[in-house]
C-alpha positions as CSV (number, residue, x, y, z in Angstrom):
1,M,-3.6,-16.3,21.7
2,R,-4.5,-18.5,18.8
3,I,-3.8,-16.5,15.7
4,A,-4.4,-17.5,12.0
5,L,-2.2,-15.8,9.4
6,T,-4.1,-15.3,6.2
7,F,-2.0,-14.7,3.1
8,N,-1.7,-15.1,-0.7
9,Q,1.6,-16.5,-1.7
10,R,3.3,-15.3,-4.9
11,E,4.7,-18.3,-6.7
12,E,6.4,-16.5,-9.6
13,S,8.8,-13.6,-9.6
14,V,7.4,-10.3,-10.7
15,Q,7.9,-8.8,-14.2
16,S,11.4,-8.7,-15.6
17,E,12.7,-6.0,-18.0
18,D,12.6,-8.5,-20.9
19,S,9.0,-9.7,-20.2
20,P,6.1,-8.9,-22.5
21,P,3.8,-6.0,-21.7
22,L,1.9,-6.1,-18.4
23,E,-1.6,-7.5,-18.3
24,P,-4.6,-6.6,-16.2
25,S,-5.1,-7.9,-12.7
26,S,-8.7,-6.9,-12.3
27,G,-9.7,-8.0,-15.8
28,P,-9.9,-11.5,-17.3
29,A,-6.2,-12.3,-17.7
30,P,-5.3,-15.2,-15.5
31,D,-1.9,-15.6,-17.3
32,S,-0.8,-12.0,-16.7
33,L,2.8,-11.5,-15.5
34,D,2.1,-8.8,-12.9
35,L,-1.2,-10.4,-11.7
36,Y,0.4,-11.5,-8.4
37,A,2.8,-8.6,-7.8
38,E,0.7,-7.6,-4.8
39,W,1.0,-11.0,-3.2
40,D,3.7,-12.0,-0.7
41,D,6.6,-14.3,-1.2
42,I,7.2,-17.3,1.0
43,H,10.1,-15.4,2.9
44,T,7.7,-12.6,4.0
45,I,5.0,-15.1,5.0
46,K,7.5,-17.1,7.1
47,A,8.9,-14.0,8.6
48,V,5.5,-12.9,9.8
49,E,4.8,-16.4,11.1
50,F,8.0,-16.4,13.0
51,A,7.3,-13.0,14.6
52,L,3.8,-14.0,15.6
53,A,5.0,-17.3,17.0
54,S,7.3,-15.6,19.4
55,C,4.2,-14.8,21.5
56,H,1.3,-16.7,20.1
57,Q,0.1,-20.0,18.6
58,V,0.1,-19.5,14.8
59,T,-1.7,-21.4,12.0
60,L,-1.0,-20.5,8.4
61,V,-4.1,-20.1,6.2
62,N,-3.7,-19.7,2.5
63,A,-6.5,-17.4,1.3
64,D,-7.7,-19.7,-1.5
65,L,-11.1,-20.9,-2.4
66,D,-11.2,-23.1,0.6
67,V,-10.4,-20.3,3.1
68,F,-14.0,-19.9,4.4
69,E,-14.3,-23.5,5.5
70,T,-10.7,-23.4,6.9
71,C,-11.4,-20.4,9.1
72,R,-14.8,-21.7,10.1
73,Q,-13.2,-24.9,11.4
74,L,-10.2,-23.2,13.0
75,Q,-12.2,-20.4,14.8
76,P,-9.0,-18.5,15.8
77,E,-9.1,-15.8,18.4
78,L,-7.6,-13.4,15.9
79,V,-6.6,-13.4,12.3
80,F,-3.5,-11.5,11.2
81,N,-4.5,-10.6,7.7
82,I,-2.1,-9.8,4.9
83,A,-4.1,-11.5,2.1
84,E,-4.5,-9.3,-1.0
85,G,-7.4,-11.3,-2.5
86,L,-8.1,-13.2,-5.7
87,N,-10.0,-11.1,-8.3
88,G,-11.6,-7.8,-9.0
89,A,-12.0,-4.5,-7.3
90,S,-13.2,-6.1,-4.1
91,R,-10.2,-8.4,-3.8
92,E,-8.5,-6.8,-0.7
93,A,-11.9,-6.7,1.1
94,Q,-12.7,-10.4,0.5
95,I,-11.0,-11.9,3.6
96,P,-12.2,-9.2,6.1
97,A,-15.7,-9.5,4.7
98,M,-15.6,-13.2,5.1
99,L,-14.3,-12.9,8.7
100,D,-17.0,-10.4,9.5
101,M,-19.5,-12.9,8.3
102,L,-17.9,-15.6,10.5
103,G,-17.6,-13.3,13.5
104,I,-13.9,-13.7,13.7
105,P,-11.8,-10.7,14.7
106,Y,-8.9,-9.6,12.5
107,T,-6.1,-7.1,12.3
108,G,-6.3,-4.1,10.0
109,S,-9.0,-2.2,8.2
110,D,-12.5,-3.4,7.4
111,P,-13.9,-4.3,3.9
112,V,-15.3,-0.9,3.2
113,T,-12.0,0.9,3.9
114,L,-9.9,-1.6,2.0
115,G,-12.2,-1.3,-1.0
116,N,-12.2,2.5,-0.9
117,C,-8.4,2.7,-0.5
118,L,-7.8,0.3,-3.5
119,D,-10.0,2.5,-5.6
120,K,-7.9,5.6,-6.2
121,R,-11.0,7.6,-7.4
122,R,-13.0,6.9,-4.2
123,T,-9.9,7.7,-2.1
124,K,-9.5,11.1,-3.7
125,E,-13.2,11.8,-3.5
126,I,-13.3,11.1,0.2
127,L,-10.1,13.1,0.9
128,S,-11.5,16.0,-1.1
129,Y,-14.8,15.9,0.8
130,Y,-12.8,16.3,4.1
131,R,-10.7,19.0,2.5
132,I,-7.5,16.9,2.9
133,P,-5.1,18.0,0.1
134,T,-4.8,15.6,-2.8
135,P,-3.8,16.3,-6.4
136,R,-6.6,17.3,-8.8
137,F,-7.8,14.5,-11.1
138,V,-10.2,13.2,-13.6
139,V,-11.2,9.5,-14.2
140,V,-11.4,8.3,-17.8
141,S,-13.4,5.2,-18.7
142,S,-13.2,5.6,-22.4
143,M,-11.2,7.8,-24.8
144,A,-14.3,9.8,-25.5
145,E,-14.2,11.0,-21.8
146,L,-10.7,12.4,-22.0
147,P,-10.9,16.1,-21.5
148,S,-9.6,18.3,-24.3
149,R,-7.9,20.8,-22.1
150,L,-5.6,19.8,-19.3
151,R,-2.6,21.3,-17.6
152,Y,0.6,19.3,-18.0
153,P,2.5,17.4,-16.7
154,L,0.1,14.7,-15.6
155,M,0.3,11.2,-14.1
156,V,-1.8,8.4,-15.6
157,K,-2.5,5.4,-13.4
158,P,-4.9,2.4,-13.4
159,T,-7.7,3.2,-10.9
160,L,-7.8,-0.2,-9.2
161,E,-4.2,-1.4,-8.7
162,G,-1.6,-1.5,-6.0
163,S,2.1,-2.2,-5.8
164,S,2.8,0.4,-8.5
165,K,1.2,-1.9,-11.1
166,G,0.6,0.1,-14.3
167,V,2.5,3.1,-13.0
168,T,5.5,2.7,-15.3
169,D,8.1,5.3,-16.1
170,K,5.8,6.4,-19.0
171,A,3.0,7.2,-16.5
172,L,4.3,10.8,-16.3
173,V,3.2,12.6,-19.5
174,H,4.0,16.0,-20.8
175,D,1.7,16.6,-23.8
176,R,-1.5,15.4,-25.4
177,K,0.2,12.7,-27.5
178,G,1.8,11.1,-24.4
179,L,-1.5,11.4,-22.5
180,V,-3.5,9.7,-25.2
181,R,-0.9,6.9,-25.5
182,Q,-0.8,6.2,-21.8
183,V,-4.6,6.4,-21.2
184,E,-5.2,4.0,-24.1
185,W,-2.6,1.6,-22.7
186,V,-4.2,1.6,-19.2
187,L,-7.7,1.1,-20.7
188,E,-6.6,-1.7,-23.0
189,T,-4.1,-3.4,-20.7
190,Y,-5.9,-3.2,-17.3
191,R,-9.5,-3.1,-18.6
192,Q,-10.4,-0.5,-16.0
193,P,-10.7,3.3,-15.9
194,A,-7.6,5.4,-15.9
195,L,-6.9,8.1,-13.2
196,V,-5.4,11.2,-14.8
197,E,-3.8,13.2,-12.0
198,E,-2.0,16.5,-11.6
199,F,1.7,15.9,-11.2
200,L,3.3,17.4,-8.1
201,P,6.9,18.4,-8.8
202,G,8.2,18.4,-5.2
203,R,9.7,15.9,-2.8
204,E,8.0,12.5,-2.1
205,F,7.6,10.7,1.2
206,T,5.9,7.6,2.6
207,V,4.5,7.6,6.1
208,A,3.9,4.5,8.3
209,L,1.3,4.7,11.1
210,F,0.4,2.3,13.9
211,G,-2.6,2.4,16.2
212,N,-6.1,3.8,16.5
213,G,-7.8,6.9,17.7
214,S,-5.8,8.9,20.3
215,S,-3.1,6.2,20.3
216,L,-2.3,6.6,16.6
217,Q,1.4,6.9,16.2
218,V,3.4,8.2,13.1
219,M,6.7,6.5,12.5
220,P,9.8,8.2,11.2
221,I,9.1,9.6,7.7
222,V,10.7,7.9,4.7
223,E,11.8,10.2,1.8
224,I,12.2,8.8,-1.8
225,N,15.3,10.3,-3.4
226,F,14.7,10.4,-7.2
227,D,18.2,11.6,-8.1
228,T,19.5,8.1,-7.3
229,L,17.4,6.5,-10.1
230,P,19.0,5.6,-13.5
231,A,19.9,8.6,-15.6
232,G,17.1,9.9,-17.9
233,V,14.1,8.4,-16.1
234,N,11.2,10.3,-14.6
235,P,11.2,11.4,-11.0
236,I,8.5,9.0,-9.9
237,Y,8.5,5.8,-7.8
238,S,7.5,3.7,-10.8
239,Y,6.9,0.0,-11.3
240,E,10.4,-0.2,-12.7
241,A,11.9,1.6,-9.7
242,K,10.1,-0.6,-7.2
243,W,10.4,-4.0,-8.9
244,L,13.1,-3.9,-11.6
245,W,15.9,-1.5,-10.8
246,D,15.8,-2.0,-7.1
247,R,17.2,-5.5,-6.5
248,E,18.0,-7.2,-3.3
249,E,21.5,-8.1,-4.5
250,D,22.1,-4.5,-5.6
251,P,19.6,-2.2,-3.8
252,L,19.0,1.3,-4.9
253,Q,20.1,3.9,-2.4
254,I,16.8,5.6,-2.9
255,F,15.5,6.1,0.6
256,T,16.3,8.4,3.5
257,C,14.8,7.6,6.9
258,P,14.2,9.6,9.0
259,A,13.7,12.2,6.2
260,C,15.4,15.6,6.7
261,L,12.5,17.9,7.3
262,E,11.9,21.3,8.7
263,P,9.7,21.0,11.9
264,L,6.7,22.8,10.4
265,L,6.7,20.6,7.3
266,Q,7.1,17.5,9.3
267,K,4.2,18.5,11.5
268,R,2.0,19.2,8.5
269,I,2.8,15.9,6.8
270,E,2.0,14.0,10.0
271,E,-1.2,16.1,10.5
272,I,-2.6,15.3,7.0
273,C,-1.7,11.7,7.3
274,R,-3.6,11.4,10.6
275,Q,-6.5,13.1,9.0
276,A,-6.4,10.8,6.0
277,F,-6.1,7.7,8.2
278,S,-9.2,8.8,10.1
279,A,-11.2,10.0,7.0
280,M,-10.7,6.7,5.2
281,G,-11.6,4.7,8.3
282,C,-8.2,2.9,8.6
283,R,-7.4,0.6,11.6
284,D,-4.3,-0.6,13.3
285,W,-1.8,0.3,10.6
286,C,-1.4,2.0,7.2
287,R,1.3,3.4,4.9
288,I,0.5,6.7,3.3
289,D,2.2,8.3,0.2
290,V,2.7,12.0,0.2
291,R,4.2,14.5,-2.3
292,L,4.9,18.2,-2.2
293,D,3.4,20.6,-4.7
294,G,5.3,23.5,-6.4
295,R,4.9,25.6,-3.3
296,G,6.3,22.9,-1.0
297,L,2.9,22.0,0.5
298,P,2.1,18.3,1.1
299,S,-0.7,16.3,-0.6
300,I,-1.9,12.8,-0.1
301,I,-1.2,10.6,-3.1
302,E,-2.7,7.3,-1.8
303,L,-3.2,5.1,1.3
304,N,-2.0,1.5,1.7
305,P,-3.9,-0.2,4.5
306,L,-2.3,-3.5,3.6
307,P,1.3,-2.2,3.4
308,G,4.2,-4.2,2.0
309,I,6.3,-5.7,4.7
310,L,9.3,-7.4,3.1
311,P,11.5,-8.5,6.0
312,R,15.1,-7.9,5.0
313,P,16.6,-4.4,5.1
314,E,18.2,-4.8,1.6
315,Q,14.7,-5.3,0.2
316,N,13.9,-1.6,0.7
317,S,10.4,-2.1,2.1
318,C,9.2,1.2,3.5
319,F,7.0,0.2,6.4
320,P,9.7,-2.0,8.0
321,K,12.2,0.7,7.2
322,A,10.2,3.2,9.2
323,A,9.7,0.8,12.1
324,R,13.4,0.1,12.3
325,A,14.1,3.8,12.4
326,A,11.6,3.9,15.4
327,G,13.7,1.3,17.2
328,L,11.4,-1.7,16.4
329,S,12.7,-5.0,15.1
330,Y,10.6,-6.8,12.4
331,E,9.2,-9.0,15.1
332,Q,8.2,-6.0,17.3
333,M,6.6,-4.3,14.3
334,I,4.3,-7.3,13.6
335,L,3.5,-7.7,17.3
336,T,2.7,-4.0,17.5
337,V,0.0,-4.5,14.9
338,V,-1.4,-7.3,17.0
339,D,-1.3,-5.1,20.0
340,A,-3.2,-2.3,18.2
341,A,-5.9,-4.7,17.1
342,S,-6.0,-6.3,20.5
343,E,-6.6,-2.9,22.2
344,R,-9.3,-2.0,19.6
345,L,-11.0,-5.4,20.1
346,N,-10.5,-5.6,23.9
347,L,-8.4,-8.8,23.5
348,H,-6.1,-7.6,26.3
349,Q,-4.0,-10.8,26.6
350,G,-2.0,-9.8,23.5
351,V,-1.0,-6.3,24.4
352,S,2.5,-5.5,25.4
353,D,2.9,-2.2,27.3
354,E,6.7,-2.3,26.6
355,R,6.1,-2.2,22.8
356,L,3.5,0.6,23.1
357,R,5.9,2.7,25.2
358,M,8.6,2.3,22.4
359,L,6.4,4.2,19.9
């Protein structure tokens, strides 16, 4: 099959500990240091290309301002999309929307789902409508909207960011002073509303899923072990934990996969993840973050329908980690996404029965 791989390549390394404060990615700040944290590095792009090329003819397509004409000229049979987009709240939906316009099939979720999942407020509203557990929340667009009475501790996040951008170690607040400080920082830095969310004190997991409908498969669950973080920091998977303290040359021993779970808890986590995948309209693959409340019951934190897929084990990327625990190599993981899309789109020539049996 002729496959185009659409991507955005990150040229610069992400924020360092000595860098100036983070800037907005959805506001007018083209020089911001974490602006491209969601984008992929060349090693990930080449690893995906190599995996696809083992079975298909692959063309790399940079998702820049020329991407519409490039795809119109190429007319691939399928696009493997990992592009995060260029600007604004619609950025993750841009390439799928363009491909829909061109009538070119692609892997992964459609523009509506990608937009809703990037918007934490919309995600939680939809989950709440379907009675899928998610922490209670308010959205604050100005300091005048900040409620006077809230129950602490709370998490404060930008509403429209991924890759833990804006979710620093200070995002967990324990009093009014900390809340005001963090909400002001999000509003001023990211120029978008702040999500103020109930903090759940229990264990945290991330769950990778492949497939669609009745063939949706849950991979081995990954647990995040906060007791391995540096002393004195908050028990959250913060921007610092993801990008600063966890380095490839000295990776944090922060993950357990498969997680050690009682059967009933594992079943409940898998059940609500399937429900969330369906409610949000996800397709082919997704990674879902889950945390336990004070009673040990799981809630959905957010969905990632464009999951990070760093290729090397020492990079601690959770979707590949779960796939490896399921017995899939990186190459098989990528081709399984192609298989899921091919089945959904009736592009039967790409489907491998052997890979599907492995799940």
